[in-house]
VOTIFI-314866 format. One record per residue (C-alpha): residue in three letters; z negated, x negated, y. Coordinates in nm, 4 decimals, always signed. Layout:
BEGIN
<rec residuo="ala" c3="Z" c1="X" c2="Y"/>
...
//
This chain:
BEGIN
<rec residuo="unk" c3="+0.0000" c1="+0.0000" c2="+0.0000"/>
<rec residuo="unk" c3="+0.0972" c1="-0.1505" c2="+0.3369"/>
<rec residuo="unk" c3="-0.1983" c1="-0.2477" c2="+0.5547"/>
<rec residuo="unk" c3="-0.1072" c1="+0.0013" c2="+0.8294"/>
<rec residuo="unk" c3="-0.0946" c1="+0.2883" c2="+0.5803"/>
<rec residuo="unk" c3="-0.4226" c1="+0.1740" c2="+0.4271"/>
<rec residuo="unk" c3="-0.5891" c1="+0.1671" c2="+0.7699"/>
<rec residuo="unk" c3="-0.4552" c1="+0.5114" c2="+0.8508"/>
<rec residuo="unk" c3="-0.5657" c1="+0.6502" c2="+0.5168"/>
<rec residuo="unk" c3="-0.9128" c1="+0.5110" c2="+0.5777"/>
<rec residuo="unk" c3="-0.9155" c1="+0.6630" c2="+0.9259"/>
<rec residuo="unk" c3="-0.7968" c1="+0.9972" c2="+0.7888"/>
<rec residuo="unk" c3="-1.0713" c1="+0.9978" c2="+0.5274"/>
<rec residuo="unk" c3="-1.3265" c1="+0.9240" c2="+0.7979"/>
<rec residuo="unk" c3="-1.1848" c1="+1.1952" c2="+1.0229"/>
<rec residuo="unk" c3="-1.1872" c1="+1.4484" c2="+0.7410"/>
<rec residuo="unk" c3="-1.5469" c1="+1.3621" c2="+0.6663"/>
<rec residuo="unk" c3="-1.6344" c1="+1.3911" c2="+1.0328"/>
<rec residuo="unk" c3="-1.4585" c1="+1.7264" c2="+1.0478"/>
<rec residuo="unk" c3="-1.6582" c1="+1.8511" c2="+0.7509"/>
<rec residuo="unk" c3="-1.9858" c1="+1.7386" c2="+0.9051"/>
<rec residuo="unk" c3="-1.9102" c1="+1.9087" c2="+1.2352"/>
<rec residuo="unk" c3="-1.7133" c1="+2.2034" c2="+1.0978"/>
<rec residuo="unk" c3="-1.9924" c1="+2.4454" c2="+1.1789"/>
<rec residuo="unk" c3="-1.9902" c1="+2.3544" c2="+1.5467"/>
<rec residuo="unk" c3="-1.6187" c1="+2.2899" c2="+1.6051"/>
<rec residuo="unk" c3="-1.3628" c1="+2.5700" c2="+1.6075"/>
<rec residuo="unk" c3="-1.0625" c1="+2.5337" c2="+1.3763"/>
<rec residuo="unk" c3="-0.8465" c1="+2.4914" c2="+1.6834"/>
<rec residuo="unk" c3="-0.9527" c1="+2.3913" c2="+2.0287"/>
<rec residuo="unk" c3="-0.8145" c1="+2.6493" c2="+2.2703"/>
<rec residuo="unk" c3="-0.5978" c1="+2.4755" c2="+2.5283"/>
<rec residuo="unk" c3="-0.7783" c1="+2.6709" c2="+2.7980"/>
<rec residuo="unk" c3="-1.0831" c1="+2.4536" c2="+2.7299"/>
<rec residuo="unk" c3="-0.9036" c1="+2.1403" c2="+2.8412"/>
<rec residuo="unk" c3="-0.7151" c1="+2.0637" c2="+3.1576"/>
<rec residuo="unk" c3="-0.6072" c1="+1.7326" c2="+3.0059"/>
<rec residuo="unk" c3="-0.2513" c1="+1.7477" c2="+2.8782"/>
<rec residuo="unk" c3="-0.2180" c1="+1.3711" c2="+2.8384"/>
<rec residuo="unk" c3="-0.1841" c1="+1.3982" c2="+2.4601"/>
<rec residuo="unk" c3="+0.0836" c1="+1.6652" c2="+2.4997"/>
<rec residuo="unk" c3="+0.2685" c1="+1.4388" c2="+2.7431"/>
<rec residuo="unk" c3="+0.2259" c1="+1.1364" c2="+2.5119"/>
<rec residuo="unk" c3="+0.4138" c1="+1.3296" c2="+2.2420"/>
<rec residuo="unk" c3="+0.6999" c1="+1.3941" c2="+2.4845"/>
<rec residuo="unk" c3="+0.5904" c1="+1.7484" c2="+2.5732"/>
<rec residuo="unk" c3="+0.7696" c1="+2.0315" c2="+2.3946"/>
<rec residuo="unk" c3="+1.1001" c1="+1.8448" c2="+2.3372"/>
<rec residuo="unk" c3="+0.9109" c1="+1.5577" c2="+2.1749"/>
<rec residuo="unk" c3="+0.7144" c1="+1.7930" c2="+1.9509"/>
<rec residuo="unk" c3="+1.0346" c1="+1.9714" c2="+1.8462"/>
<rec residuo="unk" c3="+1.1966" c1="+1.6364" c2="+1.7554"/>
<rec residuo="unk" c3="+0.8846" c1="+1.5383" c2="+1.5625"/>
<rec residuo="unk" c3="+0.8757" c1="+1.8647" c2="+1.3693"/>
<rec residuo="unk" c3="+1.2499" c1="+1.8443" c2="+1.2960"/>
<rec residuo="unk" c3="+1.1896" c1="+1.5102" c2="+1.1228"/>
<rec residuo="unk" c3="+0.8649" c1="+1.6289" c2="+0.9672"/>
<rec residuo="unk" c3="+1.0316" c1="+1.9289" c2="+0.8007"/>
<rec residuo="unk" c3="+1.3043" c1="+1.7065" c2="+0.6536"/>
<rec residuo="unk" c3="+1.0400" c1="+1.4707" c2="+0.5148"/>
<rec residuo="unk" c3="+0.8341" c1="+1.7596" c2="+0.3729"/>
<rec residuo="unk" c3="+1.1345" c1="+1.8886" c2="+0.1821"/>
<rec residuo="unk" c3="+1.2188" c1="+1.5390" c2="+0.0572"/>
<rec residuo="unk" c3="+0.8642" c1="+1.4693" c2="-0.0615"/>
<rec residuo="unk" c3="+0.8094" c1="+1.5883" c2="-0.4212"/>
<rec residuo="unk" c3="+0.4400" c1="+1.6506" c2="-0.3462"/>
<rec residuo="unk" c3="+0.5187" c1="+1.8809" c2="-0.0538"/>
<rec residuo="unk" c3="+0.8437" c1="+2.0384" c2="-0.1687"/>
<rec residuo="unk" c3="+0.6775" c1="+2.3160" c2="-0.3744"/>
<rec residuo="unk" c3="+0.4907" c1="+2.4374" c2="-0.0649"/>
<rec residuo="unk" c3="+0.7888" c1="+2.4398" c2="+0.1721"/>
<rec residuo="unk" c3="+1.1159" c1="+2.4875" c2="-0.0183"/>
<rec residuo="unk" c3="+1.0999" c1="+2.8685" c2="-0.0366"/>
<rec residuo="unk" c3="+0.9603" c1="+2.9466" c2="+0.3082"/>
<rec residuo="unk" c3="+1.1328" c1="+3.0313" c2="+0.6348"/>
<rec residuo="unk" c3="+1.1514" c1="+2.6716" c2="+0.7510"/>
<rec residuo="unk" c3="+1.2508" c1="+2.7596" c2="+1.1072"/>
<rec residuo="unk" c3="+0.9444" c1="+2.9835" c2="+1.1367"/>
<rec residuo="unk" c3="+0.7157" c1="+2.7158" c2="+0.9918"/>
<rec residuo="unk" c3="+0.8595" c1="+2.4557" c2="+1.2263"/>
<rec residuo="unk" c3="+0.8147" c1="+2.6848" c2="+1.5283"/>
<rec residuo="unk" c3="+0.4539" c1="+2.7531" c2="+1.4262"/>
<rec residuo="unk" c3="+0.3865" c1="+2.3796" c2="+1.3851"/>
<rec residuo="unk" c3="+0.5370" c1="+2.3013" c2="+1.7256"/>
<rec residuo="unk" c3="+0.3192" c1="+2.5703" c2="+1.8851"/>
<rec residuo="unk" c3="+0.0113" c1="+2.4487" c2="+1.6997"/>
<rec residuo="unk" c3="+0.0537" c1="+2.0829" c2="+1.7985"/>
<rec residuo="unk" c3="+0.1429" c1="+2.1878" c2="+2.1516"/>
<rec residuo="unk" c3="-0.1752" c1="+2.3925" c2="+2.1846"/>
<rec residuo="unk" c3="-0.3962" c1="+2.1297" c2="+2.0201"/>
<rec residuo="unk" c3="-0.2601" c1="+1.8566" c2="+2.2433"/>
<rec residuo="unk" c3="-0.3385" c1="+2.0460" c2="+2.5628"/>
<rec residuo="unk" c3="+0.0093" c1="+2.1861" c2="+2.6222"/>
<rec residuo="unk" c3="+0.0888" c1="+2.5372" c2="+2.7469"/>
<rec residuo="unk" c3="+0.1798" c1="+2.6854" c2="+2.4062"/>
<rec residuo="unk" c3="-0.0296" c1="+2.9358" c2="+2.2135"/>
<rec residuo="unk" c3="-0.0155" c1="+2.9703" c2="+1.8374"/>
<rec residuo="unk" c3="+0.0313" c1="+3.3317" c2="+1.7351"/>
<rec residuo="unk" c3="-0.0355" c1="+3.4472" c2="+1.3841"/>
<rec residuo="unk" c3="-0.3082" c1="+3.4356" c2="+1.1251"/>
<rec residuo="unk" c3="-0.5844" c1="+3.1773" c2="+1.1322"/>
<rec residuo="unk" c3="-0.5501" c1="+2.8697" c2="+0.9104"/>
<rec residuo="unk" c3="-0.7642" c1="+3.0104" c2="+0.6305"/>
<rec residuo="unk" c3="-0.5624" c1="+3.3313" c2="+0.6030"/>
<rec residuo="unk" c3="-0.2271" c1="+3.1554" c2="+0.6454"/>
<rec residuo="unk" c3="-0.3031" c1="+2.9243" c2="+0.3516"/>
<rec residuo="unk" c3="-0.4879" c1="+3.1623" c2="+0.1206"/>
<rec residuo="unk" c3="-0.3422" c1="+3.1859" c2="-0.2271"/>
<rec residuo="unk" c3="-0.1525" c1="+2.8589" c2="-0.1894"/>
<rec residuo="unk" c3="-0.3854" c1="+2.6490" c2="-0.4085"/>
<rec residuo="unk" c3="-0.4030" c1="+2.3556" c2="-0.1679"/>
<rec residuo="unk" c3="-0.6097" c1="+2.0577" c2="-0.2794"/>
<rec residuo="unk" c3="-0.7495" c1="+1.7730" c2="-0.0740"/>
<rec residuo="unk" c3="-0.4723" c1="+1.5535" c2="-0.2210"/>
<rec residuo="unk" c3="-0.2121" c1="+1.8024" c2="-0.0975"/>
<rec residuo="unk" c3="-0.3661" c1="+1.8004" c2="+0.2489"/>
<rec residuo="unk" c3="-0.3751" c1="+1.4195" c2="+0.2551"/>
<rec residuo="unk" c3="-0.0117" c1="+1.4022" c2="+0.1395"/>
<rec residuo="unk" c3="+0.0929" c1="+1.6289" c2="+0.4251"/>
<rec residuo="unk" c3="-0.0940" c1="+1.4096" c2="+0.6728"/>
<rec residuo="unk" c3="+0.0785" c1="+1.1035" c2="+0.5264"/>
<rec residuo="unk" c3="+0.4176" c1="+1.2687" c2="+0.5799"/>
<rec residuo="unk" c3="+0.3151" c1="+1.3568" c2="+0.9362"/>
<rec residuo="unk" c3="+0.2125" c1="+0.9964" c2="+1.0016"/>
<rec residuo="unk" c3="+0.5440" c1="+0.8657" c2="+0.8717"/>
<rec residuo="unk" c3="+0.7251" c1="+1.1170" c2="+1.0916"/>
<rec residuo="unk" c3="+0.5239" c1="+1.0060" c2="+1.3948"/>
<rec residuo="unk" c3="+0.6089" c1="+0.6440" c2="+1.3115"/>
<rec residuo="unk" c3="+0.9792" c1="+0.7415" c2="+1.3037"/>
<rec residuo="unk" c3="+0.9384" c1="+0.8777" c2="+1.6569"/>
<rec residuo="unk" c3="+0.7664" c1="+0.5543" c2="+1.7693"/>
<rec residuo="unk" c3="+0.4539" c1="+0.7450" c2="+1.8668"/>
<rec residuo="unk" c3="+0.1838" c1="+0.4862" c2="+1.9347"/>
<rec residuo="unk" c3="-0.0904" c1="+0.4530" c2="+1.6741"/>
<rec residuo="unk" c3="-0.3628" c1="+0.5453" c2="+1.9256"/>
<rec residuo="unk" c3="-0.1761" c1="+0.8652" c2="+2.0181"/>
<rec residuo="unk" c3="-0.1322" c1="+0.9510" c2="+1.6504"/>
<rec residuo="unk" c3="-0.5055" c1="+0.9048" c2="+1.5953"/>
<rec residuo="unk" c3="-0.5915" c1="+1.1354" c2="+1.8842"/>
<rec residuo="unk" c3="-0.3794" c1="+1.4109" c2="+1.7296"/>
<rec residuo="unk" c3="-0.5156" c1="+1.3485" c2="+1.3799"/>
<rec residuo="unk" c3="-0.8687" c1="+1.3782" c2="+1.5169"/>
<rec residuo="unk" c3="-0.7819" c1="+1.7244" c2="+1.6475"/>
<rec residuo="unk" c3="-0.6152" c1="+1.8269" c2="+1.3220"/>
<rec residuo="unk" c3="-0.8795" c1="+1.6884" c2="+1.0838"/>
<rec residuo="unk" c3="-1.1327" c1="+1.9729" c2="+1.1171"/>
<rec residuo="unk" c3="-0.8685" c1="+2.2151" c2="+0.9889"/>
<rec residuo="unk" c3="-0.8908" c1="+2.0698" c2="+0.6399"/>
<rec residuo="unk" c3="-1.1919" c1="+2.2927" c2="+0.5749"/>
<rec residuo="unk" c3="-0.9831" c1="+2.6054" c2="+0.6312"/>
<rec residuo="unk" c3="-0.6644" c1="+2.4794" c2="+0.4628"/>
<rec residuo="unk" c3="-0.7963" c1="+2.3133" c2="+0.1469"/>
<rec residuo="unk" c3="-0.8860" c1="+2.6022" c2="-0.0821"/>
<rec residuo="unk" c3="-0.8748" c1="+2.4532" c2="-0.4337"/>
<rec residuo="unk" c3="-1.1128" c1="+2.1863" c2="-0.5647"/>
//
């Protein structure tokens, strides 16, 4: 495993653990209205940058044998639009995610911690493809990490 991937995996594990510890006090998503700081949103290239990122991310998800079963038979344009809105909102942008909460959206999907980690790995590779700086990636991952509690639903 390359050193960078190993460091990121270690960071992800730490973030997931931190999210689990604080899950009772942190909401699954941080409403953008609670932050006037859109620096993370801007660091991702605002909406056009998030769309480019999710375009690449969806291609990688469908190419990854671990993720393919979850995404091959879904409305990929809808999923991509939801992901853009979610990352936009989490990063302090003006978007609002509409739809069910994470727990309801993923119920019945039998998602394990390994599945969640694989998706994060694909996201990291996609962010690398977009030349998103490591520190910016980590800021987004820190905002996404608490969601694992609502997404992972199978031991």
